[in-house]
VMD Tcl script that draws the C-alpha trace (Angstrom):
set ca {
  {-79.77 66.50 -1.72}
  {-77.39 69.33 -2.40}
  {-77.80 70.82 1.07}
  {-76.89 67.48 2.66}
  {-73.60 67.34 0.76}
  {-72.96 70.89 1.94}
  {-73.59 70.26 5.63}
  {-71.63 67.01 5.52}
  {-68.70 68.85 3.94}
  {-68.92 66.80 0.74}
  {-69.96 69.50 -1.70}
  {-70.37 73.17 -2.40}
  {-72.79 75.21 -0.33}
  {-75.43 77.61 -1.53}
  {-76.22 80.61 0.66}
  {-79.10 78.61 2.16}
  {-76.83 75.62 2.73}
  {-74.26 77.74 4.55}
  {-77.03 79.19 6.69}
  {-78.34 75.72 7.57}
  {-74.83 74.44 8.26}
  {-74.18 77.33 10.64}
  {-77.24 76.36 12.73}
  {-77.13 72.56 12.61}
  {-75.30 72.04 15.90}
  {-77.56 74.48 17.75}
  {-80.58 72.89 16.10}
  {-79.67 69.43 17.38}
  {-78.36 70.39 20.81}
  {-80.76 73.16 21.80}
  {-83.79 72.69 19.56}
  {-82.56 75.65 17.53}
  {-82.74 78.07 20.47}
  {-80.82 80.77 18.59}
  {-82.91 80.42 15.44}
  {-85.75 82.64 14.30}
  {-89.23 81.11 14.25}
  {-88.97 80.70 10.49}
  {-85.64 78.89 10.86}
  {-87.07 76.66 13.61}
  {-89.99 75.70 11.39}
  {-87.60 74.91 8.54}
  {-85.34 72.80 10.73}
  {-88.30 70.86 12.16}
  {-89.63 70.21 8.67}
  {-86.26 68.99 7.38}
  {-85.65 66.76 10.40}
  {-89.12 65.23 10.20}
  {-88.73 64.58 6.48}
  {-85.31 63.01 6.93}
  {-86.38 60.80 9.85}
  {-89.43 59.53 7.94}
  {-88.27 59.37 4.34}
  {-84.48 59.78 4.16}
  {-83.31 57.44 6.90}
  {-79.84 56.93 5.40}
  {-79.33 60.69 5.08}
  {-80.57 61.24 8.65}
  {-78.01 58.68 9.82}
  {-75.20 60.42 7.91}
  {-76.18 63.78 9.40}
  {-76.43 62.51 12.95}
  {-73.26 60.42 12.62}
  {-71.40 63.65 11.84}
  {-73.11 66.07 14.23}
  {-74.30 63.69 16.97}
  {-71.82 60.79 17.06}
  {-72.77 59.89 20.64}
  {-76.51 59.72 19.80}
  {-77.39 62.26 22.47}
  {-80.03 63.95 20.33}
  {-80.93 61.49 17.54}
  {-83.13 59.34 19.76}
  {-84.83 62.41 21.25}
  {-85.98 63.68 17.85}
  {-87.00 60.25 16.61}
  {-89.07 59.72 19.77}
  {-90.68 63.16 19.45}
  {-91.78 62.31 15.93}
  {-93.24 58.97 17.07}
  {-95.18 60.70 19.88}
  {-96.63 63.30 17.52}
  {-97.73 60.67 15.04}
  {-99.18 58.27 17.65}
}
mol new
graphics top color blue
foreach p $ca { graphics top sphere $p radius 0.5 }
foreach p [lrange $ca 0 end-1] q [lrange $ca 1 end] { graphics top cylinder $p $q radius 0.2 }
display resetview
């Protein structure tokens, strides 16, 4: 995933990658409170996909942006509740 390398600081960023990177902290901490509805939908989709199918990538992302696991568990639990 090119965007993952971008937001982890391991690769070049596209315009979309830079945009995502600029919102990642807000997305995790405040459920993307400063994002547009379109951005919120995109963030939710990416998080859901990563939690379900890209577990290692989700761990890398949250290790960098949520090292104390304040938000990781919250989003994983939300996904479980929705799917139950």
